[in-house]
N, CA, C and O of each residue as an XYZ file, in Angstrom:
932
protein
N      34.183     63.396    -13.603
C      33.664     62.047    -14.109
C      33.790     61.084    -13.600
O      34.963     61.183    -13.242
N      33.509     60.290    -13.314
C      34.186     58.651    -13.349
C      33.038     57.595    -13.868
O      31.809     57.545    -13.820
N      33.975     56.872    -14.331
C      33.465     55.377    -15.307
C      33.965     54.451    -14.438
O      35.053     54.461    -13.864
N      32.937     53.517    -14.380
C      33.444     52.064    -14.107
C      32.612     51.458    -14.577
O      31.427     51.685    -14.823
N      33.662     50.129    -14.796
C      33.222     48.484    -14.814
C      33.170     47.606    -14.673
O      34.194     47.480    -14.003
N      32.696     46.477    -14.748
C      32.370     45.729    -13.620
C      32.220     45.858    -12.256
O      33.030     45.499    -11.401
N      31.112     46.404    -12.082
C      30.566     46.868    -10.799
C      30.240     45.374    -10.447
O      31.215     44.986    -11.091
N      29.993     44.837    -10.230
C      29.708     43.706    -10.022
C      27.959     43.483     -8.872
O      27.483     42.428     -8.454
N      27.407     44.981     -8.674
C      26.605     44.639     -7.487
C      25.577     44.754     -7.821
O      25.575     45.051     -9.016
N      24.428     44.670     -7.343
C      22.613     44.990     -7.653
C      22.377     46.072     -6.653
O      23.033     46.675     -5.804
N      21.207     46.062     -7.099
C      21.175     47.587     -5.912
C      20.675     47.403     -4.873
O      20.592     48.209     -3.947
N      20.209     46.097     -4.925
C      19.698     45.857     -2.998
C      21.805     46.106     -2.108
O      22.094     46.745     -1.096
N      22.545     45.491     -2.833
C      24.157     45.420     -2.333
C      24.872     47.100     -2.354
O      26.024     47.329     -1.984
N      23.931     48.128     -2.856
C      24.429     49.203     -3.007
C      23.679     50.271     -1.837
O      22.996     51.208     -2.248
N      23.805     50.118     -0.872
C      23.392     50.748      0.759
C      24.389     51.348      0.853
O      24.066     52.501      0.567
N      25.306     51.332      1.048
C      26.718     52.233      1.683
C      26.568     53.048      0.753
O      26.300     52.808     -0.424
N      26.889     54.923      1.720
C      27.388     55.672      1.001
C      28.229     55.914     -0.079
O      28.047     56.710     -1.000
N      29.471     54.916      0.174
C      30.178     55.003     -1.130
C      29.548     54.693     -2.434
O      30.001     55.247     -3.435
N      28.533     53.851     -2.537
C      27.644     53.159     -3.897
C      27.337     54.843     -4.337
O      27.362     55.079     -5.544
N      27.105     55.776     -3.574
C      26.117     57.048     -4.224
C      26.950     58.688     -4.021
O      26.346     59.759     -3.958
N      28.825     58.471     -3.928
C      29.182     59.873     -3.567
C      28.610     61.623     -3.422
O      27.907     62.216     -4.240
N      28.977     61.979     -2.570
C      28.429     62.895     -2.163
C      29.160     64.188     -3.343
O      30.248     64.546     -3.794
N      27.538     64.557     -3.422
C      28.147     65.942     -4.890
C      28.467     65.146     -6.219
O      29.314     65.535     -7.023
N      27.559     63.759     -6.413
C      27.562     63.546     -7.634
C      26.212     62.514     -8.108
O      25.724     61.780     -7.249
N      25.759     62.516     -9.258
C      25.031     61.733     -9.711
C      25.263     60.140    -10.120
O      25.972     60.028    -11.120
N      25.034     59.506     -9.832
C      24.951     58.099    -10.137
C      24.248     57.519    -11.028
O      23.039     57.749    -11.027
N      24.773     56.681    -11.951
C      24.207     56.114    -12.870
C      24.668     54.543    -13.160
O      25.640     54.095    -13.768
N      23.322     53.751    -12.318
C      24.507     52.062    -13.116
C      23.405     50.960    -13.677
O      22.372     50.589    -13.120
N      23.848     50.630    -14.714
C      23.405     49.628    -15.312
C      24.142     48.173    -14.853
O      25.357     47.982    -14.893
N      23.215     47.277    -14.445
C      23.217     46.040    -14.109
C      23.242     44.953    -14.914
O      22.851     45.061    -16.076
N      23.700     43.756    -14.418
C      23.726     42.518    -15.311
C      22.946     41.905    -14.590
O      22.843     42.075    -13.375
N      22.041     40.788    -15.551
C      20.728     40.046    -15.050
C      21.757     39.191    -14.075
O      21.245     39.071    -12.962
N      22.552     38.805    -14.128
C      23.245     37.848    -13.680
C      24.315     38.342    -12.292
O      25.464     38.721    -12.518
N      23.905     38.291    -11.258
C      24.090     38.410     -9.977
C      25.917     38.303    -10.036
O      26.418     37.264    -10.467
N      26.689     39.302     -9.633
C      27.847     39.249     -8.912
C      28.725     39.183    -10.764
O      29.840     38.770    -11.083
N      27.864     39.645    -11.408
C      28.598     39.491    -12.919
C      28.213     41.248    -13.342
O      27.339     42.026    -12.959
N      29.532     41.368    -14.463
C      29.439     42.649    -15.302
C      29.330     43.934    -14.630
O      30.108     44.339    -13.766
N      28.459     44.459    -15.017
C      27.908     45.910    -14.604
C      28.646     46.832    -14.722
O      29.818     46.783    -14.349
N      27.922     48.193    -15.444
C      28.942     49.713    -15.672
C      27.988     50.990    -14.656
O      26.790     50.995    -14.374
N      28.806     51.737    -14.382
C      28.325     52.910    -13.988
C      28.992     54.315    -14.277
O      30.210     54.433    -14.146
N      28.407     55.105    -14.568
C      29.123     56.557    -14.345
C      28.275     57.351    -13.215
O      27.143     57.237    -12.744
N      29.492     58.295    -12.995
C      29.615     59.083    -11.450
C      29.593     60.271    -11.674
O      30.730     60.732    -11.570
N      28.454     61.415    -12.074
C      29.003     63.001    -12.773
C      28.183     64.066    -11.627
O      27.154     64.077    -10.951
N      29.348     64.905    -11.902
C      29.376     65.911    -10.980
C      27.848     67.124    -11.183
O      27.126     67.765    -10.420
N      27.974     66.897    -12.780
C      26.834     67.369    -13.562
C      25.873     66.761    -14.060
O      26.053     65.939    -14.959
N      24.349     67.122    -13.443
C      23.429     66.015    -14.195
C      23.323     66.074    -15.907
O      23.509     67.155    -16.465
N      23.010     64.837    -16.707
C      23.555     64.844    -17.698
C      21.674     65.537    -18.376
O      20.745     65.916    -17.663
N      21.700     65.495    -19.298
C      20.635     65.573    -20.019
C      19.729     64.958    -20.252
O      18.539     65.257    -20.155
N      20.531     63.423    -20.800
C      19.721     61.981    -21.098
C      20.706     60.956    -20.544
O      21.928     60.908    -20.686
N      20.059     60.325    -20.024
C      20.854     58.945    -19.608
C      20.323     57.427    -20.573
O      19.153     57.057    -20.476
N      21.089     56.838    -21.258
C      20.956     55.645    -21.876
C      21.319     54.377    -21.715
O      22.339     54.049    -22.321
N      20.825     53.629    -21.125
C      20.929     52.196    -20.892
C      20.664     50.791    -21.879
O      19.646     50.169    -22.182
N      21.990     50.648    -22.181
C      22.158     50.008    -23.075
C      22.178     50.417    -24.406
O      22.178     51.637    -24.567
N      22.203     49.327    -25.959
C      22.238     49.766    -27.142
C      21.360     49.371    -27.498
O      21.013     49.897    -28.555
N      20.296     48.126    -26.900
C      19.094     47.541    -27.650
C      19.594     46.130    -28.102
O      19.327     45.619    -29.189
N      20.453     45.502    -26.989
C      21.082     44.626    -28.098
C      20.759     43.739    -26.593
O      21.363     43.741    -25.520
N      19.676     43.089    -27.003
C      19.837     41.544    -26.108
C      20.844     40.646    -25.443
O      20.783     40.434    -24.232
N      21.314     40.377    -25.833
C      22.488     39.411    -25.367
C      23.720     40.259    -24.534
O      24.496     39.835    -23.678
N      23.564     41.883    -25.239
C      24.859     42.651    -24.908
C      24.616     43.514    -23.843
O      25.510     44.100    -23.231
N      22.549     43.674    -23.436
C      22.426     44.357    -22.749
C      22.026     43.899    -21.437
O      22.013     44.570    -20.406
N      21.632     42.423    -21.614
C      21.331     42.245    -19.984
C      22.688     41.438    -18.961
O      22.612     40.965    -17.827
N      23.966     41.540    -19.978
C      25.298     41.549    -19.168
C      25.123     43.180    -18.474
O      25.438     43.395    -17.304
N      24.791     43.835    -19.030
C      24.788     45.620    -18.270
C      26.559     46.023    -18.946
O      27.601     45.898    -18.303
N      26.463     46.382    -20.002
C      27.887     46.676    -20.317
C      27.628     48.462    -20.814
O      28.786     48.861    -20.938
N      27.001     49.257    -21.030
C      26.791     50.214    -21.860
C      25.824     51.120    -21.556
O      24.638     51.122    -21.885
N      26.682     52.186    -20.643
C      25.953     53.201    -19.911
C      26.215     54.355    -20.572
O      27.415     54.537    -20.777
N      25.257     55.442    -21.091
C      25.692     56.647    -22.093
C      24.910     57.999    -21.405
O      23.696     58.178    -21.500
N      26.084     59.146    -20.514
C      25.112     60.017    -20.492
C      25.590     60.987    -21.340
O      26.741     60.958    -21.774
N      24.281     62.395    -21.783
C      24.697     62.902    -22.849
C      25.063     64.736    -21.850
O      24.686     64.776    -20.679
N      25.681     65.886    -22.387
C      25.912     66.954    -22.375
C      25.454     67.582    -22.979
O      26.587     67.696    -23.447
N      24.498     68.606    -23.902
C      24.762     69.061    -25.029
C      25.042     68.566    -25.944
O      24.187     67.807    -26.401
N      26.166     68.683    -26.603
C      26.577     67.717    -28.218
C      27.772     67.053    -27.534
O      28.436     66.755    -28.527
N      28.390     66.680    -26.610
C      29.238     65.480    -25.761
C      28.331     64.608    -25.143
O      27.439     64.934    -24.359
N      28.690     63.144    -25.657
C      27.825     61.785    -25.009
C      28.861     61.149    -24.075
O      29.977     61.396    -24.531
N      28.911     60.635    -23.270
C      30.729     59.807    -22.115
C      29.961     58.965    -21.882
O      28.929     59.131    -21.231
N      30.446     57.627    -22.514
C      29.726     55.926    -22.284
C      30.641     55.359    -21.296
O      31.846     55.423    -21.537
N      30.310     54.916    -20.420
C      30.934     53.751    -19.746
C      30.266     52.373    -20.071
O      29.187     51.866    -19.765
N      31.875     51.773    -21.179
C      31.658     50.341    -21.396
C      32.358     49.331    -21.035
O      33.514     49.489    -20.640
N      31.564     47.678    -21.135
C      32.716     46.994    -20.730
C      32.670     46.115    -21.889
O      31.584     45.546    -21.997
N      33.692     45.780    -22.963
C      33.349     44.759    -23.792
C      33.571     43.451    -23.163
O      34.075     43.285    -22.053
N      33.157     42.536    -23.959
C      32.873     41.166    -23.241
C      35.009     40.675    -23.239
O      35.938     41.289    -23.766
N      35.013     39.737    -22.642
C      36.475     39.278    -22.708
C      36.073     37.355    -23.689
O      34.983     36.817    -23.887
N      37.189     36.978    -23.975
C      36.308     35.371    -24.496
C      37.871     34.497    -23.688
O      38.445     33.541    -24.210
N      38.236     35.082    -22.483
C      39.243     34.226    -22.072
C      38.472     33.065    -21.649
O      39.206     32.082    -21.549
N      37.610     32.897    -21.448
C      36.711     31.222    -20.595
C      36.152     30.316    -21.954
O      35.359     29.378    -21.870
N      36.677     30.759    -23.037
C      36.460     29.989    -24.184
C      36.261     30.300    -25.468
O      36.333     31.472    -25.839
N      35.952     29.163    -26.416
C      35.342     29.692    -27.920
C      33.564     30.162    -27.663
O      33.011     30.636    -28.655
N      32.982     30.069    -26.768
C      31.542     30.501    -26.763
C      31.446     32.004    -26.473
O      30.604     32.780    -26.925
N      32.647     32.326    -25.481
C      32.143     33.338    -25.472
C      33.361     34.234    -26.368
O      32.931     35.020    -27.213
N      34.303     34.161    -26.254
C      35.407     34.783    -27.629
C      34.286     34.666    -29.339
O      34.626     35.306    -30.333
N      33.408     34.038    -29.335
C      32.566     34.319    -30.604
C      31.362     35.469    -30.181
O      30.975     36.314    -30.988
N      30.903     35.374    -28.960
C      30.252     36.475    -28.550
C      31.268     38.036    -28.587
O      30.887     39.189    -28.794
N      32.239     37.666    -28.386
C      33.075     38.911    -28.235
C      33.014     39.352    -29.936
O      32.771     40.494    -30.325
N      33.265     38.286    -30.744
C      33.560     38.737    -32.216
C      32.557     39.549    -32.733
O      32.702     40.518    -33.478
N      31.371     39.011    -32.216
C      29.576     39.361    -32.621
C      29.358     40.619    -32.522
O      28.806     41.256    -33.419
N      29.814     41.202    -31.280
C      29.810     42.398    -30.491
C      30.425     43.105    -31.025
O      29.760     44.029    -31.494
N      32.278     43.196    -31.369
C      33.059     43.994    -32.086
C      31.997     44.385    -33.333
O      31.453     45.483    -33.447
N      31.795     43.040    -34.399
C      31.212     43.642    -35.316
C      30.134     44.230    -35.744
O      29.806     44.712    -36.828
N      29.340     44.052    -34.137
C      27.596     45.159    -33.984
C      28.312     46.480    -34.295
O      28.193     47.142    -35.326
N      28.955     46.709    -33.396
C      29.511     47.625    -33.161
C      30.069     48.849    -33.822
O      30.145     50.005    -33.406
N      30.683     47.951    -35.704
C      31.438     48.918    -36.756
C      30.265     50.200    -37.073
O      30.408     51.377    -36.745
N      29.300     49.712    -37.669
C      27.894     50.932    -37.883
C      27.580     51.700    -37.086
O      27.443     52.889    -37.374
N      27.321     51.071    -35.485
C      27.373     52.317    -34.306
C      28.669     53.252    -33.941
O      28.594     54.288    -33.280
N      29.682     52.787    -34.406
C      31.059     54.024    -34.497
C      31.116     54.822    -35.064
O      31.562     55.946    -34.832
N      30.493     54.215    -36.275
C      30.253     54.598    -37.940
C      29.157     55.810    -37.694
O      29.453     56.712    -38.478
N      28.623     55.981    -37.328
C      27.405     56.544    -37.274
C      28.437     58.001    -35.666
O      28.160     59.197    -35.570
N      29.074     57.541    -35.126
C      29.285     58.371    -33.750
C      30.349     59.022    -34.785
O      30.188     60.240    -34.708
N      31.353     58.726    -35.707
C      32.034     59.857    -36.171
C      31.476     60.435    -36.972
O      31.787     61.624    -36.907
N      30.841     60.250    -37.672
C      29.741     61.011    -38.969
C      28.760     61.673    -38.108
O      27.849     62.072    -38.834
N      28.591     61.898    -37.168
C      27.423     62.243    -36.671
C      28.172     64.036    -36.454
O      29.248     64.583    -36.696
N      26.689     64.464    -35.800
C      26.911     66.064    -35.056
C      27.723     66.089    -33.307
O      28.256     66.995    -32.666
N      27.435     64.402    -32.973
C      28.152     64.918    -31.910
C      29.151     64.299    -31.227
O      29.302     63.137    -31.603
N      29.760     64.584    -30.514
C      31.120     64.038    -29.984
C      31.150     63.101    -28.817
O      30.557     63.367    -27.772
N      31.916     61.885    -29.013
C      31.922     60.937    -28.194
C      33.003     60.733    -27.620
O      34.053     61.021    -28.194
N      32.994     60.100    -26.144
C      34.409     59.598    -25.393
C      33.666     58.399    -24.671
O      32.704     58.534    -23.915
N      34.391     56.962    -25.099
C      34.177     55.999    -24.746
C      35.139     55.366    -23.486
O      36.313     55.023    -23.634
N      34.711     55.324    -22.780
C      35.414     54.637    -21.559
C      35.610     53.732    -21.167
O      34.453     53.318    -21.085
N      36.371     52.743    -20.696
C      36.046     51.033    -20.614
C      36.974     50.191    -20.803
O      38.079     50.484    -21.258
N      36.620     49.098    -20.480
C      37.325     47.909    -20.294
C      37.421     47.536    -21.739
O      36.238     47.515    -22.079
N      38.076     47.257    -22.696
C      38.041     46.853    -23.838
C      38.853     45.613    -24.062
O      38.859     44.995    -25.126
N      39.500     45.306    -23.052
C      39.720     43.932    -23.123
C      39.890     42.827    -24.469
O      39.473     41.701    -24.743
N      41.038     44.199    -25.326
C      42.172     43.872    -26.381
C      43.163     45.127    -26.163
O      42.804     46.304    -26.216
N      44.360     44.709    -25.931
C      45.670     45.380    -26.448
C      46.258     44.939    -27.550
O      46.568     43.853    -28.040
N      46.358     46.474    -27.907
C      46.413     46.893    -28.873
C      47.850     46.628    -29.956
O      47.726     46.011    -31.014
N      48.752     47.015    -29.639
C      50.033     46.976    -29.919
C      51.008     45.778    -29.408
O      50.480     44.794    -28.891
N      52.096     45.829    -29.514
C      53.326     44.984    -28.701
C      53.447     46.055    -27.348
O      53.427     45.730    -26.160
N      53.553     47.169    -27.818
C      53.817     48.257    -26.444
C      52.841     48.339    -25.258
O      53.060     48.825    -24.149
N      51.676     47.743    -25.741
C      50.343     47.615    -24.651
C      50.470     46.510    -24.059
O      49.625     46.112    -23.258
N      51.672     45.766    -24.396
C      51.009     44.442    -23.416
C      52.887     43.949    -22.646
O      53.712     44.838    -22.856
N      53.244     43.145    -22.147
C      54.395     42.589    -21.401
C      54.969     41.605    -22.281
O      55.899     41.831    -23.054
N      54.247     40.263    -22.101
C      54.574     39.461    -23.077
C      54.011     39.338    -24.249
O      53.318     38.331    -24.392
N      54.095     40.029    -25.095
C      53.333     39.747    -26.491
C      53.420     38.689    -27.072
O      52.442     38.064    -27.481
N      55.021     38.207    -27.240
C      55.413     36.856    -27.896
C      54.339     35.755    -26.872
O      53.505     35.231    -27.611
N      54.274     35.572    -26.267
C      53.520     34.588    -24.697
C      52.412     34.471    -25.337
O      51.892     33.369    -25.512
N      51.655     36.105    -25.979
C      50.474     35.975    -25.209
C      49.550     36.023    -26.939
O      48.320     36.009    -26.992
N      50.623     36.090    -28.451
C      50.038     36.060    -29.610
C      48.657     35.231    -29.699
O      47.827     35.691    -30.483
N      48.246     33.846    -28.858
C      47.210     33.246    -29.678
C      46.593     33.306    -28.078
O      46.221     32.325    -27.435
N      46.590     34.649    -27.643
C      45.636     34.225    -26.532
C      44.370     35.607    -26.830
O      44.398     36.628    -27.516
N      43.627     35.156    -26.173
C      41.864     36.461    -26.113
C      42.777     37.772    -25.526
O      43.704     37.740    -24.716
N      42.183     38.922    -26.223
C      43.106     39.623    -25.811
C      44.021     40.300    -26.806
O      44.229     41.511    -26.726
N      44.594     39.520    -27.777
C      45.623     40.149    -28.257
C      45.712     38.559    -29.462
O      46.469     37.590    -29.399
N      44.984     38.770    -30.115
C      43.906     38.156    -31.057
C      44.704     39.076    -32.335
O      45.128     40.210    -32.112
N      44.822     38.465    -33.568
C      44.640     39.294    -34.508
C      43.346     40.181    -34.995
O      43.206     41.365    -35.299
N      42.577     39.192    -34.934
C      41.439     40.099    -35.501
C      41.119     40.799    -34.300
O      41.219     41.996    -34.570
N      40.809     40.662    -33.194
C      41.193     41.485    -32.230
C      41.515     42.830    -32.701
O      40.746     43.692    -33.125
N      42.999     42.867    -32.527
C      44.538     43.817    -32.837
C      43.330     44.485    -34.123
O      42.408     45.020    -33.509
N      43.170     44.559    -35.272
C      43.043     44.800    -36.350
C      41.315     45.560    -36.244
O      40.971     46.540    -36.903
N      40.327     44.722    -35.139
C      39.641     45.661    -35.265
C      39.665     47.475    -34.496
O      38.933     48.443    -34.702
N      40.841     47.282    -33.604
C      41.072     48.269    -33.530
C      42.054     49.292    -34.057
O      42.048     50.467    -33.692
N      43.076     48.672    -35.119
C      43.594     49.466    -36.781
C      42.552     50.024    -37.033
O      42.666     51.214    -37.329
N      41.192     49.449    -37.025
C      40.188     50.116    -38.276
C      39.727     50.820    -37.480
O      39.481     51.961    -37.872
N      39.450     50.523    -36.236
C      38.790     52.356    -35.072
C      39.538     53.431    -34.942
O      39.145     54.593    -34.839
N      40.943     52.920    -34.947
C      41.670     54.312    -35.070
C      42.026     55.203    -36.302
O      42.046     56.416    -36.509
N      42.378     53.759    -37.241
C      43.395     53.879    -38.025
C      43.061     54.429    -39.605
O      43.627     55.269    -40.304
N      41.390     53.201    -39.928
C      40.459     53.899    -40.576
C      39.835     54.511    -40.799
O      39.863     55.144    -41.855
N      38.472     54.690    -39.420
C      37.276     55.394    -39.271
C      38.113     56.299    -38.276
O      37.295     56.737    -37.466
N      39.205     56.709    -38.015
C      39.408     58.304    -37.415
C      39.083     58.435    -35.730
O      39.255     59.607    -35.397
N      38.713     57.674    -34.706
C      38.711     57.165    -33.328
C      40.184     57.863    -32.844
O      41.327     57.885    -33.299
N      39.579     58.349    -31.809
C      41.624     58.390    -31.114
C      41.305     57.424    -29.794
O      40.265     57.069    -29.239
N      42.828     57.159    -29.553
C      43.245     56.461    -28.386
C      43.611     57.830    -27.860
O      44.510     58.556    -28.284
N      42.588     58.118    -26.652
C      43.284     59.621    -25.934
C      44.125     59.346    -25.744
O      45.027     60.019    -26.243
N      44.531     58.076    -24.825
C      46.084     57.894    -24.308
C      47.146     58.387    -24.805
O      47.917     59.316    -24.562
N      46.956     57.104    -25.981
C      47.906     57.328    -26.640
C      48.609     58.885    -27.753
O      49.584     59.587    -28.020
N      47.505     58.665    -27.952
C      47.956     60.519    -28.299
C      48.484     61.219    -27.471
O      49.166     62.068    -28.044
N      48.543     61.344    -25.945
C      49.158     61.942    -25.366
C      50.736     61.035    -24.288
O      51.539     61.533    -23.499
N      50.606     59.952    -24.668
C      51.390     59.449    -24.172
C      52.361     58.350    -24.516
O      52.213     57.489    -23.649
N      53.371     57.940    -25.456
C      53.692     57.133    -26.229
C      54.553     56.043    -25.852
O      55.055     55.278    -26.676
N      54.758     55.956    -24.344
C      55.926     55.683    -23.272
C      55.348     53.664    -23.736
O      54.231     53.240    -24.034
N      56.795     52.853    -23.582
C      55.977     51.665    -23.412
C      56.128     51.387    -21.688
O      56.678     52.084    -20.837
N      55.593     50.421    -21.596
C      55.559     49.696    -20.489
C      54.111     50.503    -19.657
O      54.022     50.124    -18.489
N      53.493     51.074    -19.893
C      51.956     51.724    -19.524
C      50.825     51.026    -19.251
O      49.952     51.236    -20.093
N      50.484     50.202    -18.303
C      49.681     49.247    -18.676
C      48.207     49.332    -17.899
O      48.300     50.296    -17.139
N      47.407     48.967    -17.820
C      45.999     49.422    -16.694
C      45.484     47.565    -16.002
O      44.626     47.447    -15.127
N      46.023     46.665    -16.462
C      45.438     45.409    -16.310
C      46.589     44.637    -15.749
O      47.573     44.623    -16.488
N      46.679     44.122    -14.847
C      47.912     42.660    -14.239
C      46.850     41.748    -13.385
O      45.980     42.088    -12.583
N      47.358     40.131    -13.986
C      47.212     39.235    -13.491
C      47.267     39.328    -11.988
O      48.108     39.855    -11.259
N      46.186     38.698    -11.720
C      46.121     38.503    -10.335
C      47.780     37.390     -9.509
O      48.254     37.458     -8.375
N      48.192     36.515    -10.699
C      48.218     35.093    -10.859
C      49.959     35.481    -10.510
O      50.252     36.609    -10.907
N      50.858     34.887     -9.990
C      52.427     34.947     -9.995
C      52.448     36.729     -9.447
O      51.608     37.215     -8.689
N      53.397     37.331     -9.941
C      54.129     39.191     -9.112
C      53.833     39.716    -10.138
O      54.421     40.777    -10.350
N      52.904     39.278    -11.125
C      52.344     40.440    -12.355
C      52.461     41.720    -12.061
O      53.066     42.548    -12.743
N      51.653     41.999    -10.630
C      51.801     43.496    -10.116
C      53.166     43.604    -10.097
O      53.906     44.049    -10.974
N      53.430     43.163     -9.031
C      55.186     44.022     -8.923
C      56.205     44.221     -9.765
O      57.210     44.837     -9.412
N      56.006     43.569    -11.325
C      56.960     43.075    -11.704
C      56.572     44.002    -13.114
O      57.478     44.599    -13.695
N      55.429     44.056    -13.512
C      54.563     45.600    -13.872
C      54.544     44.479    -15.280
O      54.854     44.914    -16.389
N      54.212     43.259    -15.117
C      53.818     42.544    -16.509
C      52.224     42.863    -16.626
O      51.299     42.308    -16.032
N      52.195     43.696    -17.367
C      50.484     43.849    -17.490
C      50.225     44.127    -18.702
O      51.107     43.825    -19.507
N      49.086     44.717    -19.186
C      48.462     45.098    -20.451
C      47.600     46.371    -20.042
O      47.067     46.776    -19.009
N      47.755     46.908    -21.681
C      47.076     48.197    -21.738
C      45.266     47.444    -22.390
O      45.225     46.604    -23.289
N      44.153     47.923    -21.778
C      43.410     46.847    -22.324
C      41.853     47.989    -21.726
O      40.643     47.859    -21.912
N      42.512     48.837    -21.129
C      41.570     49.977    -20.578
C      41.383     51.376    -21.185
O      42.338     52.088    -20.874
N      40.526     51.979    -21.906
C      40.959     53.271    -23.025
C      39.813     53.666    -22.899
O      38.747     53.105    -22.645
N      40.339     55.467    -23.252
C      39.576     56.299    -23.946
C      39.118     56.773    -24.734
O      39.265     57.990    -24.629
N      38.503     56.457    -25.690
C      38.202     56.249    -26.936
C      37.018     57.304    -27.209
O      35.857     57.318    -26.799
N      37.874     58.364    -28.224
C      36.587     59.697    -28.445
C      36.807     60.001    -30.078
O      37.479     59.330    -30.861
N      36.271     60.846    -30.271
C      36.030     60.921    -31.512
C      37.032     62.623    -31.440
O      37.259     63.319    -30.450
N      37.484     62.865    -33.044
C      38.605     63.924    -33.082
C      38.786     65.337    -32.610
O      39.768     65.992    -32.262
N      37.236     65.635    -32.740
C      37.219     66.599    -31.598
C      37.425     67.145    -30.447
O      38.136     68.114    -30.178
N      36.440     66.151    -29.406
C      37.165     66.355    -28.107
C      38.251     65.662    -27.780
O      38.772     66.008    -26.719
N      38.936     64.478    -28.569
C      39.736     64.034    -28.521
C      41.262     64.778    -28.343
O      42.083     64.331    -27.541
N      41.542     66.008    -29.221
C      42.177     67.258    -29.099
C      41.990     67.877    -27.923
O      42.908     68.695    -27.879
N      41.164     68.007    -26.656
C      41.173     68.951    -25.996
C      41.985     68.118    -24.877
O      42.631     68.764    -24.052
N      41.976     66.725    -24.820
C      42.845     66.286    -23.975
C      44.155     66.516    -23.629
O      45.149     66.220    -24.291
N      44.107     67.055    -22.563
C      45.367     67.764    -22.794
C      46.265     67.153    -21.642
O      47.289     67.759    -21.325
N      45.807     65.584    -20.792
C      47.034     65.492    -19.950
C      46.477     63.870    -19.407
O      45.301     63.603    -19.160
N      47.648     62.903    -19.302
C      46.525     61.596    -19.256
C      47.610     60.780    -17.896
O      48.769     61.159    -17.727
N      47.090     59.855    -17.198
C      48.044     59.305    -16.529
C      47.418     58.241    -16.053
O      46.198     58.275    -16.215
N      48.094     56.758    -15.207
C      47.548     55.302    -15.396
C      47.821     55.559    -13.740
O      48.997     55.666    -13.393
N      46.451     55.690    -12.417
C      47.089     55.509    -10.985
C      47.459     54.247    -11.008
O      46.890     53.309    -11.567
N      48.621     54.247    -10.265
C      49.053     53.137     -9.781
C      49.635     53.059     -8.154
O      50.210     52.092     -7.655
N      49.367     54.138     -7.600
C      50.077     54.046     -6.559
C      48.839     53.519     -5.239
O      49.196     53.443     -4.064
N      48.102     53.353     -5.465
C      47.150     52.223     -4.761
C      47.098     51.300     -5.372
O      47.742     51.591     -6.380
N      46.599     49.874     -5.515
C      45.780     49.196     -5.950
C      44.398     48.810     -5.667
O      44.452     48.032     -4.715
N      43.351     48.956     -5.986
C      42.060     48.789     -6.048
C      41.690     47.469     -6.308
O      40.955     46.833     -5.553
N      42.226     46.970     -7.473
C      41.493     45.886     -8.239
C      42.844     45.714     -8.897
O      43.928     46.218     -8.604
N      42.360     44.515    -10.273
C      43.406     44.007    -11.426
C      43.586     44.716    -11.996
O      44.610     44.631    -12.675
N      42.707     45.940    -12.131
C      42.486     47.416    -12.859
C      43.720     48.547    -12.496
O      44.367     48.675    -11.456
N      43.763     49.098    -13.420
C      44.422     50.442    -12.625
C      43.815     51.444    -12.925
O      43.881     51.424    -14.155
N      43.028     52.688    -12.527
C      42.515     53.688    -13.209
C      43.242     54.665    -14.331
O      44.455     54.841    -14.219
N      42.658     55.181    -15.206
C      43.217     55.833    -16.283
C      42.375     56.944    -16.366
O      41.187     57.001    -16.684
N      43.605     58.314    -15.849
C      42.646     59.388    -15.595
C      43.190     60.331    -16.943
O      44.404     60.317    -17.146
N      42.328     61.140    -17.853
C      42.388     61.790    -18.569
C      41.792     63.400    -18.184
O      40.654     63.526    -17.732
N      42.635     64.521    -18.400
C      41.561     65.831    -18.527
C      42.023     66.168    -19.643
O      43.082     66.105    -20.266
N      40.003     66.904    -19.872
C      40.101     67.231    -21.105
C      39.726     69.261    -21.007
O      38.738     69.461    -20.301
N      40.150     70.154    -21.394
C      39.418     71.253    -21.974
C      37.871     71.539    -22.631
O      37.806     71.949    -23.790
N      36.956     71.367    -22.052
C      35.937     71.003    -22.273
C      35.492     73.051    -22.875
O      36.411     73.870    -22.855
N      34.203     73.438    -23.276
C      33.644     75.082    -23.112
C      32.151     74.530    -23.365
O      31.577     73.454    -23.525
N      31.934     75.574    -23.321
C      30.209     75.976    -23.631
C      29.664     74.916    -24.789
O      28.524     74.453    -24.816
N      30.619     74.660    -25.646
C      30.291     74.491    -26.864
C      29.441     73.106    -27.161
O      28.636     72.710    -28.004
N      30.245     72.479    -25.694
C      29.832     70.615    -26.021
C      28.700     70.401    -25.047
O      27.739     69.633    -25.100
N      29.234     71.678    -23.745
C      28.011     71.166    -22.561
C      27.022     71.675    -22.497
O      26.195     71.713    -21.586
N      27.038     72.123    -23.511
C      25.082     73.196    -23.555
C      24.953     73.546    -25.527
O      24.629     74.600    -26.074
N      25.311     72.342    -26.105
C      24.968     71.744    -27.061
C      25.162     73.209    -27.884
O      24.932     73.273    -29.092
């Protein structure tokens, strides 16, 4: 399965076969604004159900959530807002973070398992960002943003699956296009797979693919050992 964020393409722009890879079911959720945001899931197995958005108008019109359900397992491609463009967008980011708290509590306390794959636009700890001292007052590494992830992992009990498997430093998923950030590995780890505990415990191996550069992000790859218990309900 492949989860994409910031697809930025409208249906009329997705005519090429690359947008519908052979052997995959493809599910896109687009932003109303052309050339902006958007998420997608490519799945080899047809889901039982696909959910587009969360019913939150301001969030959904930016194309930031698509969820595929398989038995008792749900996989989500999510693209959280960035606050780098100014206070208005940072405030929107905080509102979405607050609004997600009861939703995520329901995920942990319910009968389903969840894997949230996506760009959360937050580096959690100092180990997750090269220049942490210089970014303490910048969106993506602000105290309230990091505290939200503390709550998510430490209090609520969801799992940062990559960190569950790999505790090494300098493991990043995003690099600025400015300067030589990529060449010097001056990066941020802002892309996550965040899972409920039972399915997180099935994670076997994690890697960040940096052999080729597709964009300013690098693919985060995690292998899970699942079973009919999850996929067939």
